[in-house]
Phi, psi and omega in degrees: 000135182292152177285174185301320181297315179294322179294320178295319179296316179297317179295317179296320178296317179295317178296324178297317177297318177296322178295319176298318177298319181297318177296321179295319178297318179297318179296320178294317178299320179297318178298314179296320179299315178298319178297316179299317179297318180295338183253017170087007179290151182242301186288317183300317179298322179296319178294321179294319178298319177298320178295319179294324177297320177296316178301317179297316179299313181291329178299323179295318177297319178295317178300316178299318179294320178300313181297320178298315180296320182290333178280340184264000000 
């Protein structure tokens, strides 16, 4: 069984990959949102912006957890 330090590194690495995925998802949502706006949609872009705000908020929490794991 890995020691605590190795487990923290593995957890931080996994969270980092998830954070990268989250940024990619946010970028994709932004592209779709721009397309929707250009094509006259009203409600869907607002919902997409709310989803991106949630992703941004959660990204900060994930980043904080990564930093905590890397320091321990």
